[in-house]
TORLOSE-732312 format. One record per residue: residue in one letter; x negated, y, z of N, C-alpha, C, CB in turn; residue number from 1. Coordinates in steps of 0.02 Angstrom, whole numbers. Each point is the difference from the previous one (the first is absolute). Glycine has a CB too. Layout:
<nodes>
 torba     nX     nY     nZ    caX    caY    caZ     cX     cY     cZ    cbX    cbY    cbZ palum
     a      X      Y      Z      X      Y      Z      X      Y      Z      X      Y      Z   NUM
...
</nodes>
This chain:
<nodes>
 torba     nX     nY     nZ    caX    caY    caZ     cX     cY     cZ    cbX    cbY    cbZ palum
     x  -5257   6022   2456    -71    -11     12    -15    -10     74    -25     70   -101     1
     x     59    -30    143    -10     -6     72     23    -69     25     14    125     12     2
     x     42   -149    -39     25    -66     18    -50    -55    -20    118     42    -13     3
     x   -148    -34    -46    -50    -48    -23    -60     -2     46     38     19   -118     4
     x    -62     39    140    -57      3     46     18    -32     67    -41    104    -57     5
     x    103    -92     79     21    -30     63      3    -76     -6     66    103     27     6
     x    -45   -128    -84      2    -72    -11    -70    -30      0    105     14    -67     7
     x   -153     21     38    -70    -23      1    -26      1     72    -19     44   -117     8
     x     34     10    153    -20      4     70     31    -57     40     -9    125    -10     9
     x     72   -139     -1     35    -54     35    -31    -68    -16    105     68     -3    10
     x   -123    -79    -60    -32    -62    -19    -67     -9     36     56      6   -112    11
     x    -95     47    115    -65     -4     34      9    -13     74    -49     79    -85    12
     x     95    -43    117     12     -9     71     25    -71     15     26    122     11    13
     x     21   -147    -52     26    -68     10    -56    -52     -8    113     38    -40    14
     x   -156    -28    -10    -54    -48    -12    -51      0     56     16     16   -122    15
     x    -38     42    143    -50      4     53     30    -24     66    -57     97    -58    16
     x    118    -75     73     33    -21     62     12    -75     -1     55    113     11    17
     x    -34   -140    -67     10    -72     -5    -63    -39     11     93     21    -78    18
     x   -148      2     48    -65    -33      8    -21     -1     73    -33     36   -116    19
     x     37     22    149    -20      2     70     49    -36     46    -57    108    -23    20
     x    121   -108      6     48    -39     39    -16    -74     -3     88     86    -22    21
     x   -104   -110    -37    -18    -71     -7    -62    -15     41     50     -3   -115    22
     x   -101     46    111    -61    -12     38     13      1     76    -66     51    -93    23
     x    106     -3    115     15      5     71     42    -60     24     -4    125     -9    24
     x     51   -146    -32     39    -59     18    -41    -64     -2    101     57    -45    25
     x   -147    -62     -2    -45    -58     -2    -42     -2     64     -4      3   -126    26
     x    -21     55    146    -39      4     62     43    -20     60    -72     91    -51    27
     x    133    -67     53     46    -16     54     13    -76      2     53    114    -10    28
     x    -36   -143    -48     16    -71     -1    -61    -44     11     94     26    -78    29
     x   -152     -3     57    -61    -38     13    -12     -4     76    -50     36   -111    30
     x     66     18    146     -9     -2     72     55    -42     34    -55    113     -5    31
     x    116   -108    -19     55    -38     28    -13    -75     -6     79     93    -28    32
     x   -102   -115    -31    -11    -71    -13    -72    -21     15     90      5    -86    33
     x   -128     39    117    -69    -14     21    -44    -24    -57     45    -28    112    34
     x    -41     64   -167    -42    -14    -58    -66     36     11    100    -14    -79    35
     x   -154    -19     67    -66     30      9    -12     56    -50    -43   -110     44    36
     x     14    164    -19    -20     55    -43    -71     -9    -24     79     76     61    37
     x   -112   -130    -41    -70    -13    -17     -5    -33    -69    -28    -11    123    38
     x     56     45   -172     -6    -22    -70      5     62    -44     50   -116     26    39
     x    -61    108    -90      0     58    -45     67     36      0    -84    -58    -70    40
     x    137     19     68     67     30     -3     15     38     65     37    -91    -77    41
     x    -50     61    134     11     33     64    -42     62      8     28   -109     49    42
     x    -90    105    -72    -44     58      2     26     56    -44    -97    -76     22    43
     x    123     59    -81     29     49    -46     59     36     33    -37    -71    -98    44
     x     81     32    129     59     29     32    -20     46     57     66   -101    -31    45
     x   -113     79     73    -22     41     56    -33     64    -24    -15   -103     69    46
     x    -29     99   -118    -34     60    -23     47     51    -30   -100    -70    -21    47
     x    152     48    -13     47     47    -31     52     27     48    -18    -60   -106    48
     x     28     28    163     51     24     47    -27     26     66     75    -81    -52    49
     x   -138     70     65    -28     18     65      2     75     13    -73    -99     -8    50
     x     68    140    -43      2     72      9     66     23     32    -76     13    -99    51
     x    129    -52     88     65     17     28     16    -40     63     38     28   -115    52
     x    -56    -91    115     19    -44     56    -43     13     62     36    -86    -83    53
     x   -101     96     74    -45      9     58     20     60     43    -91    -52    -66    54
     x    102    111     37     22     56     44     68    -11     31    -67     75    -71    55
     x    112   -108     35     67    -12     28     -2    -49     59     48     21   -114    56
     x    -96    -66    114     -5    -49     55    -15     34     66    -40    -85    -81    57
     x      8    143     78    -15     36     62     64     28     31   -114     29    -43    58
     x    163    -13      1     62     31     22     56    -51      6    -36    107    -54    59
     x     37   -156      9     54    -47     -5    -25    -71     15     57     73    -86    60
     x    -47    -96    148    -25    -67     17     42    -54    -33    -43     45    110    61
     x     15   -105   -110     39    -56    -27     55    -18     49   -102    -44    -63    62
     x    154     13     36     58    -19     41     10    -75     -8     53    114    -13    63
     x    -65   -151     66      7    -74      0    -40    -32    -56    114     14     49    64
     x   -173     11    -60    -44    -28    -51     13     26    -70     -7    -99     70    65
     x     56    143    -78     15     28    -66    -38     65     -9    114    -53      0    66
     x   -150     58    -54    -41     59    -14     44     56    -28   -101    -74    -21    67
     x    127    115     66     44     55    -21    -38     53    -39     71    -22     99    68
     x   -137     27    -89    -40     49    -37     -5    -18    -74    -64     23    105    69
     x     78    -84   -123      2    -19    -71     72      1    -26   -101    -71     17    70
     x    148     54     24     70     -4    -21     33     68     -7      6   -111     55    71
     x    -17    155     -6     33     65     -1    -18     43    -61      0     -5    124    72
     x    -64      9   -144    -15     40    -60     32    -29    -63   -107     33     53    73
     x    112    -99    -57     33    -31    -59     73     21     -1    -80    -98      3    74
     x    112     96     55     70     20      4      8     74    -17     19    -88     88    75
     x    -61    130    -60      6     72    -13    -13     17    -73    -34     22    117    76
     x    -12    -57   -149    -11     10    -72     62    -17    -40   -122    -25     16    77
     x    155    -29      3     62    -19    -35     55     51     13    -32   -120      9    78
     x     35    149     51     49     52     15    -13     61    -44     10    -41    119    79
     x    -73     59   -128    -16     58    -43     21    -14    -72    -97     29     75    80
     x     84    -89    -99     19    -18    -69     76      2     -7   -103    -73    -11    81
     x    139     46     59     73      2     -3     26     71      1      5   -111     57    82
     x    -35    153    -15     20     71      3    -12     35    -67    -25      1    123    83
     x    -32    -15   -154    -14     30    -65     49    -25    -53   -121      9     31    84
     x    139    -72    -28     50    -27    -47     68     32     11    -63   -108     -4    85
     x     80    122     66     64     34     15     -2     70    -29     15    -69    105    86
     x    -71    104    -95     -7     68    -28      4     -3    -76    -71     35     98    87
     x     38    -84   -128      0     -5    -74     69    -16    -26   -119    -38      4    88
     x    158     -1     34     66    -19    -23     54     51     18    -35   -117     11    89
     x     16    171     23     49     50     20     44    -23     57     -1     41   -116    90
     x    -22    -89    155     40    -27     55      6     45     59    -36   -109    -38    91
     x     -2    164     40      4     46     57     68     33      5   -122     20    -11    92
     x    153     -6    -45     65     33      0     57    -49     12    -46     86    -76    93
     x     34   -150     65     54    -50      4     20    -16     72    -41    -47   -107    94
     x     -6     47    153     15    -19     69    -20     56     48    -17   -121    -30    95
     x     52    125     86    -22     48     51    -65    -23     33    120     32     21    96
     x   -161     14      3    -65    -18     29      4    -50     57    -39    112    -33    97
     x     93   -110     73      4    -47     56      9    -72    -24     49     92     69    98
     x    -27   -101   -130      4    -68    -29    -60    -15    -45    124      8      6    99
     x   -150     43    -38    -54    -10    -48    -65    -22     33     54     87    -73   100
     x    -73    -56    127    -63    -16     34     -1    -72     25    -12    120     33   101
     x     64   -142      4     -1    -71     21      1    -48    -60     59     33    105   102
     x    -24    -13   -158      3    -43    -59    -70     -7    -32    119     36    -19   103
     x   -156     19     17    -68     -2    -28    -45    -46     42     14    117    -45   104
     x     -9   -112    111    -41    -43     43     22    -73     -6    -17     96     79   105
     x     82   -109    -85     25    -68    -10    -25    -29    -66    102     27     69   106
     x    -97     14   -122    -23    -23    -66    -76    -12      0     94     63    -54   107
     x   -131    -23     93    -72    -12      7    -14    -67     32    -18    122      9   108
     x     57   -140     42     -7    -66     33     16    -56    -50     30     51    112   109
     x     24    -43   -149     17    -51    -50    -54     -6    -54    122     24     21   110
     x   -153     33    -39    -53     -2    -50    -60    -39     26     39    111    -45   111
     x    -56   -102    109    -56    -38     29     17    -75      2    -32    100     70   112
     x     93   -116    -52     20    -71      2     -2    -30    -70     72     23    100   113
     x    -46     14   -150     -1    -25    -69    -72     -9    -24    109     58    -24   114
     x   -152    -10     39    -70     -4    -20    -33    -61     33     -4    125    -14   115
     x     22   -139     77    -27    -58     35     21    -65    -34      1     64    107   116
     x     62    -67   -129     24    -60    -33    -34     -8    -68    111     10     60   117
     x   -118     46    -97    -35     -3    -64    -73    -22     10     75     90    -45   118
     x   -106    -67     99    -69    -22     13     -3    -74     14    -26    114     46   119
     x     76   -141     -9      2    -72     12      7    -38    -65     51     21    113   120
     x     -6      2   -156      8    -33    -65    -65      2    -40    123     31      0   121
     x   -155     27     -1    -64      6    -35    -53    -45     28     29    117    -26   122
     x    -32   -121     93    -50    -44     32     14    -73    -16    -14     83     92   123
     x     77   -102    -93     18    -70    -16    -18    -16    -73     92      4     84   124
     x    -77     41   -129    -17    -12    -71    -75      0    -11    108     54    -33   125
     x   -143     -7     65    -73      2     -7    -32    -63     30      4    125      4   126
     x     22   -147     52    -26    -61     31     11    -60    -46     22     48    114   127
     x     36    -52   -147     14    -56    -45    -47      1    -60    119      2     35   128
     x   -131     57    -63    -45      6    -58    -71    -17     21     74     88    -51   129
     x    -96    -61    108    -68    -14     23    -10    -73     17     -7    116     43   130
     x     59   -151    -21     -8    -71     16    -15    -40    -63     78     13     97   131
     x    -58     11   -154    -16    -34    -64    -65     23    -29    121    -12    -21   132
     x   -135     77     25    -57     30    -35    -63      0     43     80     70    -64   133
     x    -73    -46    126    -59      8     43     19    -19     72    -45     93    -75   134
     x     51   -158     88     26    -22     65    -46     16     59     58    -89    -61   135
     x   -121    103     49    -46     15     56    -26     71     -4    -32   -120      4   136
     x     70    165    -35    -20     70     -7      6     38     65     35     -5   -118   137
     x    -60     66    118     -1     40     62     69     21     25   -111     40    -35   138
     x    161    -39     -9     67     19     21     43    -58     23     -8     93    -80   139
     x    -14   -154     67     41    -58     14     17     -7     74    -53    -56    -97   140
     x      4     61    140     11     -7     72     44     55     29   -110    -57      8   141
     x     95    122    -22     44     53     27     72     -6    -26    -99     74      8   142
     x    108    -91    -71     68     -8    -27     36    -58     35    -38     45   -110   143
     x      3    -99    122     30    -57     34     21     20     71    -69    -79    -69   144
     x     27    117    103     17     21     68     60     48      1   -121    -14     31   145
     x    129     54    -84     56     46     -3     66    -36    -19    -80     90    -32   146
     x     76   -141     -8     61    -33    -25     20    -62     40    -29     43   -112   147
     x    -18    -74    147     16    -61     37     56      8     52   -118    -33    -17   148
     x    122     89     52     57      7     47     68     -4    -34    -74     69     71   149
     x     78    -52   -135     63     -4    -37      9    -68    -32     -7    123    -21   150
     x    -48   -154      2      4    -64    -35      5    -60     48    -64     52    -92   151
     x     35    -46    151     -1    -57     46     70    -26     17   -105     47     47   152
     x    154     -5    -31     66    -28     14     31    -34    -61     16     89     85   153
     x    -29    -62   -144     26    -31    -61    -34    -66    -13     24    113    -47   154
     x    -89   -117     62    -37    -63    -11     25    -55     45    -99     66    -34   155
     x    126    -49     92     28    -51     44     65    -28    -29    -52     57    100   156
     x     87    -17   -140     64    -23    -29     -9    -30    -69     57     88     65   157
     x   -106    -63   -104     -9    -23    -69    -70    -28     -8     83     87    -44   158
     x    -90   -152     43    -67    -29     -7    -25      8    -72     26    -84     91   159
     x    -91     78   -101    -27      3    -69     30    -56    -43   -107     52     43   160
     x    120    -36   -105     27    -49    -47    -55    -16    -51    120     43     15   161
     x   -144   -105    -14    -55    -21    -44    -61     45      7     84    -47    -80   162
     x    -96     70    141    -59     42     12     11     74    -14    -67    -98    -26   163
     x    127    118      4     14     70    -14     40     31     57     -1    -25   -124   164
     x    -24     80    149     33     37     54     49     50    -30   -101    -15     76   165
     x    165      3    -68     51     43    -28     22     56     48     38    -97    -68   166
     x    -66     97    128     22     50     49    -14     72    -20    -19    -86     86   167
     x    -36    102   -123     -7     70    -22     58     22    -46   -124    -13      9   168
     x    148    -32    -51     57     18    -43     62     13     42    -49    -69    -93   169
     x     60     28    143     58      9     43     -7     65     39     14   -125     10   170
     x    -75    140     14    -12     62     37     12     62    -44    -84    -61     72   171
     x     62     58   -135     12     56    -46     75      8    -11   -112    -20    -56   172
     x    147    -34     48     73      3     -9     33     31     61     -4   -101    -74   173
     x    -15     79    133     29     28     62    -18     74      8     -7   -114     53   174
     x    -55    133    -71    -20     70      4     41     43    -47   -116    -36     31   175
     x    131     10    -91     42     38    -46     71      7     26    -70    -42    -94   176
     x     94     -8    129     66      5     32     -1     55     54     23   -123    -23   177
     x    -77    125     61     -6     53     51     -1     69    -34    -64    -79     76   178
     x     30     84   -132     -3     64    -37     70     23    -22   -115    -29    -39   179
     x    158    -17     23     68     18    -20     35     37     57      6   -100    -78   180
     x    -19     78    139     33     31     58    -35     64     22     36   -112     35   181
     x    -98    122    -56    -35     61     18     12     53    -53    -88    -65     62   182
</nodes>
């Protein structure tokens, strides 16, 4: 029974941490790619993350234009999730602490990178669907600004074929290859 309750607790923590990690990473990438927050989606992200990011900005300045106050909490949330998974899997007894702690922090970094790649894949797929269903919707412009840095180099190599842009498919394929290595 205790194991079952721990599994429920773990599911809730992973879900909430994952949700906030995605929001924090979206905020980070919106600032990196200079996506305007003056829309419903940007406003939603800011309102849900400002309670954490605003106080951190006073202590943690940006570094070369990178908003560390958005990135660091996402990373630390992933570290907490990885640590809980290690505890749940009984991994504490398997490795000495001098190896376990760096491994948890490394796995947290990999989790953030994987989540970033999954977000790119999701943005590419959502952008493709919206281009057919609602090409002038409120998410179209922010999604284009987030994905264009990845699609632009591909578009220089692969021109549209009969008016169809195949670069999102190529980008999704390349992102999945990156996921194999992460």
